[in-house]
C-alpha positions in Angstrom: -14.5 -7.5 -15.5 -10.7 -6.8 -15.4 -10.1 -9.0 -12.4 -12.0 -12.1 -13.6 -10.7 -11.9 -17.2 -7.1 -11.4 -16.0 -7.5 -14.3 -13.5 -8.8 -16.7 -16.2 -6.1 -15.7 -18.7 -3.4 -16.2 -16.0 -4.8 -19.6 -15.2 -4.5 -20.5 -18.8 -0.8 -19.9 -18.6 -0.5 -16.3 -19.9 1.7 -13.6 -18.4 -0.9 -11.0 -17.4 -0.5 -7.5 -16.0 -3.3 -4.9 -15.2 -2.4 -1.2 -15.3 -4.7 1.1 -13.6 -5.0 4.1 -11.3 -5.1 4.1 -7.5 -7.5 5.8 -5.2 -5.1 8.7 -4.6 -3.4 10.7 -7.4 0.0 9.9 -6.1 -0.6 6.2 -5.6 2.1 4.1 -7.2 2.5 0.4 -6.3 2.8 -3.1 -7.7 1.2 -6.1 -6.2 0.0 -9.6 -7.0 -3.7 -10.3 -7.3 -4.2 -14.1 -7.4 -2.0 -15.1 -10.3 -1.5 -11.7 -12.2 0.3 -8.4 -11.5 -1.5 -5.1 -10.8 0.4 -1.9 -11.4 -1.2 1.3 -10.0 0.2 4.5 -11.6 0.0 8.1 -10.5 -2.4 10.6 -12.2 -2.7 14.4 -11.9 -6.3 15.0 -12.8 -9.6 13.2 -13.3 -12.1 14.6 -15.8 -15.6 13.1 -16.0 -14.3 9.8 -14.8 -11.2 9.7 -17.0 -7.8 9.8 -15.4 -4.9 11.8 -16.9 -1.6 10.0 -16.1 1.0 12.3 -14.5 4.6 12.4 -15.9 5.5 9.9 -13.3 2.6 7.7 -14.5 3.9 7.9 -18.1 7.4 7.0 -16.9 6.0 4.0 -15.0 4.2 2.8 -18.1 7.4 3.2 -20.2 9.5 1.3 -17.7 7.0 -1.5 -17.5 6.8 -1.9 -21.3 10.6 -1.8 -21.6 11.0 -4.4 -18.9 8.3 -6.7 -20.1 7.2 -5.9 -23.7 3.7 -7.3 -24.3 2.3 -9.0 -27.3 -1.2 -7.5 -26.9 -2.6 -4.6 -24.8 -6.4 -4.6 -24.1 -7.5 -0.9 -23.6 -10.8 0.0 -21.9 -12.1 2.3 -23.2 -10.1 3.0 -26.4 -10.4 6.8 -26.2 -9.3 7.2 -22.6 -6.0 9.1 -22.1 -4.2 6.0 -20.8 -5.4 4.0 -23.8 -4.2 6.7 -26.2 -0.8 6.5 -24.6 -0.6 2.8 -25.2 -1.9 3.3 -28.8 0.9 5.9 -29.4 3.5 3.5 -28.1 2.3 0.3 -29.9 4.1 0.8 -33.2 7.5 1.6 -31.7 7.5 -1.3 -29.2 5.8 -3.8 -31.4 2.6 -4.8 -29.6 -1.0 -4.8 -30.9 -4.0 -2.9 -29.4 -7.4 -4.4 -28.9 -10.1 -2.6 -27.0 -13.6 -2.0 -25.8 -16.2 0.7 -25.8 -18.6 0.2 -23.0 -21.9 1.8 -21.9 -21.9 5.4 -20.9 -20.5 6.7 -24.2 -23.9 6.3 -25.9 -25.9 8.5 -23.5 -26.1 12.0 -25.0 -28.2 14.3 -22.9 -26.3 17.5 -22.4 -24.2 19.9 -24.5 -21.1 18.7 -22.7 -21.9 15.1 -23.4 -22.5 15.9 -27.0 -19.1 17.6 -27.3 -17.4 14.6 -25.5 -19.1 12.2 -27.9 -18.0 14.2 -30.9 -14.4 14.2 -29.6 -14.6 10.4 -28.9 -15.9 9.8 -32.4 -13.1 11.8 -34.0 -10.4 10.1 -31.9 -11.8 6.7 -32.7 -12.4 7.3 -36.4 -9.1 9.1 -37.3 -6.7 7.7 -34.7 -7.6 4.7 -32.5 -9.4 2.5 -35.0 -6.5 2.8 -37.5 -4.1 1.4 -34.9 -6.4 -1.2 -33.3 -6.5 -4.8 -34.3 -10.0 -5.7 -32.9 -12.7 -3.9 -31.0 -14.9 -5.8 -28.6 -18.7 -5.5 -28.5 -21.1 -7.0 -25.9 -23.6 -8.1 -28.5 -24.7 -7.5 -32.1 -26.6 -4.3 -31.2 -23.4 -2.8 -29.8 -21.4 -4.0 -32.8 -23.9 -2.1 -35.0 -23.3 1.1 -33.0 -19.6 0.7 -33.2 -19.8 0.3 -36.9 -22.2 3.2 -37.6 -21.2 5.7 -34.9 -17.4 5.1 -34.6 -16.6 3.7 -38.1 -15.3 0.4 -36.8 -15.1 -2.1 -39.8 -17.3 -5.1 -39.2 -14.5 -7.6 -39.7 -12.6 -6.0 -36.8 -15.4 -6.2 -34.3 -15.3 -9.2 -32.0 -18.7 -9.9 -30.2 -18.0 -11.2 -26.7 -20.5 -10.9 -23.8 -19.8 -10.1 -20.2 -19.6 -13.1 -17.9 -19.7 -14.2 -14.3 -18.0 -16.7 -12.1 -20.9 -19.1 -11.5 -18.9 -20.9 -8.7 -18.4 -17.7 -6.7 -21.8 -16.2 -7.7 -24.1 -19.1 -6.7 -27.2 -19.4 -4.4 -26.1 -19.6 -0.8 -28.8 -20.1 1.8 -26.5 -19.7 4.8 -25.2 -16.4 3.5 -28.7 -15.3 2.8 -29.7 -15.9 6.4 -26.6 -14.2 7.8 -26.8 -11.0 5.7 -30.5 -10.7 6.2 -30.1 -10.9 10.0 -27.2 -8.4 9.8 -29.2 -5.9 7.8 -32.4 -6.4 9.8 -34.4 -8.2 7.1 -36.8 -11.0 8.0 -37.0 -14.2 6.0 -40.4 -13.3 4.6 -39.2 -9.9 3.3 -38.9 -9.5 -0.5 -35.6 -7.7 -1.0 -34.9 -5.6 -4.1 -31.2 -4.9 -4.7 -29.3 -2.4 -6.8 -25.5 -2.8 -7.0 -22.9 -0.6 -8.6 -21.7 3.0 -8.7 -23.8 5.6 -7.1 -24.2 8.1 -10.0 -26.9 10.0 -11.8 -26.5 8.0 -14.9 -27.7 4.9 -12.9 -31.1 6.7 -12.2 -31.4 5.2 -8.7 -33.9 8.0 -7.8 -36.3 6.3 -10.2 -35.9 3.0 -8.4 -36.6 4.7 -5.0 -39.7 6.5 -6.5 -41.0 3.2 -7.9 -40.2 1.3 -4.7 -42.2 3.9 -2.7 -45.3 3.0 -4.6 -44.7 -0.8 -4.2 -44.0 -0.4 -0.5 -47.4 1.2 0.1 -49.2 -2.0 -0.8 -46.5 -4.6 0.2 -45.5 -4.3 3.8 -42.7 -7.0 3.6 -40.6 -5.3 0.9 -37.1 -3.8 1.4 -34.7 -2.0 -0.9 -31.0 -2.6 -0.7 -28.5 -0.3 -2.4 -24.9 -1.5 -2.6 -22.2 0.8 -3.8 -20.6 4.2 -3.5 -19.6 7.1 -5.8 -21.2 10.5 -6.1 -21.5 11.7 -2.6 -23.9 14.6 -3.4 -26.2 12.3 -5.4 -26.2 9.8 -2.5 -27.1 12.5 -0.1 -30.1 13.5 -2.4 -31.2 9.8 -2.5 -31.0 9.6 1.3 -33.0 12.8 1.6 -35.5 11.5 -0.9 -36.0 8.4 1.3 -36.5 10.5 4.4 -39.1 12.7 2.7 -41.0 9.6 1.6 -40.8 8.0 5.1 -38.7 5.1 3.6 -35.6 5.4 5.7 -36.5 2.2 7.6 -37.2 0.4 4.3 -34.1 1.4 2.3 -30.7 0.3 3.3 -27.5 1.9 1.9 -24.9 -0.7 2.4 -22.0 1.3 1.0 -19.1 -0.1 -1.1 -18.6 -3.9 -0.9 -15.6 -5.9 -2.0 -16.2 -8.1 -5.1 -15.6 -11.3 -3.1 -18.4 -10.2 -0.6 -20.9 -9.1 -3.3 -22.4 -12.6 -3.7 -23.5 -12.6 -0.1 -25.6 -9.4 -0.7 -27.1 -11.0 -3.9 -27.9 -14.1 -1.8 -29.9 -12.0 0.6 -31.9 -10.5 -2.2 -34.9 -11.7 -4.3 -34.5 -9.6 -7.5 -32.0 -7.1 -8.9 -32.8 -3.8 -10.6 -30.8 -1.3 -12.7 -33.1 1.5 -13.9 -30.4 3.4 -15.7 -27.0 2.7 -17.2 -26.2 -1.1 -17.1 -23.7 -2.7 -14.8 -21.2 -5.6 -15.1 -23.0 -7.0 -12.1 -26.2 -7.8 -14.1 -24.7 -11.2 -15.2 -23.5 -11.8 -11.6 -27.0 -11.3 -10.2 -28.3 -13.6 -12.9 -25.7 -16.2 -11.8 -27.1 -16.0 -8.3 -30.5 -16.9 -9.6 -32.1 -13.5 -9.4 -34.5 -12.1 -11.9 -33.5 -8.7 -13.2 -35.3 -5.5 -14.2 -33.3 -3.3 -16.7 -33.8 -0.1 -18.6 -34.6 -0.9 -22.2 -31.3 -0.8 -24.1 -29.6 -2.5 -27.0 -26.8 -3.3 -24.5 -29.0 -5.6 -22.5 -32.1 -6.5 -24.4 -30.5 -9.8 -25.5 -30.6 -10.9 -21.8 -34.3 -10.1 -21.4 -35.2 -12.2 -24.4 -33.8 -15.2 -22.5 -36.7 -15.0 -20.0 -34.6 -13.8 -17.0 -36.6 -10.6 -16.2 -38.1 -7.5 -17.7 -37.0 -4.3 -19.5 -38.7 -1.0 -18.7 -39.0 2.2 -20.7 -36.4 4.8 -19.9 -37.4 7.2 -17.1 -40.8 5.6 -16.8 -41.5 5.2 -13.1 -45.0 3.8 -13.7 -43.5 1.0 -15.9 -40.8 0.3 -13.3 -43.4 0.2 -10.5 -45.6 -2.3 -12.4 -42.7 -4.7 -13.0 -41.5 -4.5 -9.4 -45.0 -5.1 -8.2 -45.3 -8.1 -10.5 -42.2 -9.8 -9.2 -42.9 -8.9 -5.6 -46.4 -10.4 -5.7 -45.9 -13.4 -8.0 -43.5 -15.9 -6.3 -43.8 -18.4 -9.1 -42.8 -16.0 -11.9 -40.0 -14.6 -9.7 -38.5 -18.0 -9.0 -38.9 -19.2 -12.6 -37.1 -16.2 -14.0 -34.4 -16.6 -11.4 -33.9 -20.3 -12.3 -33.7 -19.3 -16.0 -31.1 -16.7 -15.2 -28.9 -19.2 -13.4 -29.2 -21.7 -16.2 -28.4 -19.0 -18.8 -25.2 -17.9 -17.1 -23.9 -21.5 -16.5 -24.6 -22.4 -20.2 -23.4 -19.2 -22.0 -21.8 -16.6 -19.7 -19.3 -18.5 -17.5 -16.0 -16.6 -17.3 -14.0 -19.8 -18.0 -15.7 -20.0 -21.4 -15.8 -16.4 -22.3 -12.1 -15.9 -21.5 -11.3 -18.4 -24.1 -13.1 -16.2 -26.7 -10.9 -13.3 -25.6 -7.8 -15.5 -25.9 -8.7 -16.4 -29.5 -8.9 -12.7 -30.4 -5.6 -11.9 -28.6 -3.8 -14.7 -30.5 -5.1 -13.3 -33.8 -4.0 -9.8 -32.8 -0.6 -11.0 -31.7 0.0 -12.8 -35.0 -0.8 -9.4 -36.7 1.9 -7.9 -34.6 4.4 -10.6 -35.6 3.6 -10.0 -39.3 4.0 -6.2 -38.8 7.3 -6.7 -37.1 8.6 -8.9 -39.9 7.6 -6.3 -42.5 
């Protein structure tokens, strides 16, 4: 998301910088990505996916803010350590905070996750929200959760969906043939794809279990898994495939650069996310692929548009049935794929969605101006 939104805003004429962490703790560099700047800062620890900026990282942020004071800082998520640093500095420097709260925070299954959620709620309610101009929600269902769970006032929630670049993510017959040949798929194979981080929250093991049932009755089906992440979990998934005699039917493609991802979608016939959603859902839809998603208020608005199916959480039988239906019924699969492409072009194109973000940023920056004048 960060790349495409930053790119669109820069093309509108805004001065855009993205601050993030590198692959290594000591990584510190500045580079241009298309028409915006990216600043990687050092960190000293990573706890459950959240980076803790090192003293050098904090100094780098302070130097950047001093050199080029922003009007608005978009934090994602609002309760991350880096976001809290920006929130603490906003008043003294004179910029306004806007932010997002995405998917994983709502999944509470262990005592640790309950504690983390409690901490996040406290931070949001008693610190972040008081200092944040607007909070972004993907849809009205997420807006309701933000209001009820985190105490975000309704008049400070901006509902803006995820988007895709429908020019980059577009059906590509030549890429389809090339990638299929490279991966060993035939033209008659029905390819099911998962893309995103390899982690337990994504429930890829459920997809493999369901695919095993479908593969028994459909010889020309293949499963393509694109992404990287939790090495131990990926090892479990590979072992699972071997134990089910699926090693020759499941391809682990590893991590793929975002600019090459459309080629893998082009080689596929449907996309599946059996667990936590991904920003790639809209991109798959832009490619004309039907999608199968776990039932969730984060994504149910997409399913109602007739682009695929939702399945009950952790229900392998339900997932198997939906996979089977799309594998067998060419007409339904193609109709849903066509609906998906039309939906993205009409409602979820980045050039359109970025303008909605721009409107909120301008409102927030005006608040900063009034605050400064006071």
